[in-house]
C-alpha positions, 0 to 999 in steps of 0.5 A: 487427078492422075497419080504419078505411075509407080515404078517411075525413076525419081532419082537424081538427074546428075550423071552416075558417079557425079557428086557436086558436093564432093567436087566442091570439097576437092576444090576447097582442099586444092585451094589450101583452106588454111589447113595444117599442111600449109603451116610448114611452108608458112613457117619457112617463108617467115624465117626466110624473111625474118632473118635477112630483114633483122640482119640487114636493117639492124646493121644499117640502122645502127650505122645510121644512128651512129653517124647522124645522132647528135652527141650529148656533151659531158664535162668533169668537174671535180669528182662529178660528171655533168652535162656540158649543156644543161638545156641541150636537146641532144638526147631527144635528137638521138631518139628522133634520129633512131625513129626516122632512120628506122621508119625509112629502112622499114619502108625500104624493107617492106617494098623489097619483100613485096618485090621479091615475094609477090605471092607470099602469105601470112608467114611472110608478113609475120616474118617481116614484122618479127625481123623488123623488131629484131633488127631494131633491137640489134641496131640499138645494142650495136649502136651503143657498142660501136659508139662512145664508151659506156665507162663514163668515169674512166673516160672523164678521168682520162680527159681531165677536168673541164674537158668536154667528151661524148656521152654514150649513145642511149635511147630514152624512149624505147617506143622508137624501136617499133618504128622499123617493124611498123613501117615495114609491115605497113608499106608491104601491105600497102604495096600488096593492096595497090599492085597485087593482081586481083584473083578471079572469084570462084564460080558459084557452088553447083547445087544438086538436082534431086528430081529427074527429068522423067518426073518433070515429064510426068508432072507436065502430063498430070498438069495437062490432064487436069487442064483437059478435065477442067475444060471438058467439065466446063463444056458439059456445064455450058451444054 
């Protein structure tokens, strides 16, 4: 059995200065990798989405709630202010109007952000969620401020006994505030999943070749010598 000759170069077959692991590390750093260097950009994107979303959706939702919400009628009788229709469902209708209008505006906001910022990252989604929730809060307070007066007793004294007047706008179920941000984020993610172009998967990692071709040549010669020796021995035995 022939041993590999000493002094043979058995180093890596890669060209000098080529390190596949270093190349993969550089490629990962160029892709971003979610490192701290990306956070300022994500925060900026979130603010650029959250501020206009809160302002636009807040004002539009407040106006829609003010115009379409059913009014709760009140009446003054003596020193008491009572519901004019004790079995009415206007208060529930007010909450439902706020929820439906919030869902519609949230859906429009999600589609608009997707169209304007197609290559956005996680900062845009977070900004959309935060902006939608702040917009719902703004609409709630703005709608109450623009609606009928909050001073019910002063209004009752002004209109007199047995005269109907409108109660101030109010939300009985505060959970309807989440309709706008949920619709915005949901439609944005849906549009991204359906229409966003698929990225080409990265090529597989290049594995280093630790054994040189000369080592393989020596191994091949060694295997050939062994095969030749076995053949000669077999011939001698038969002879």
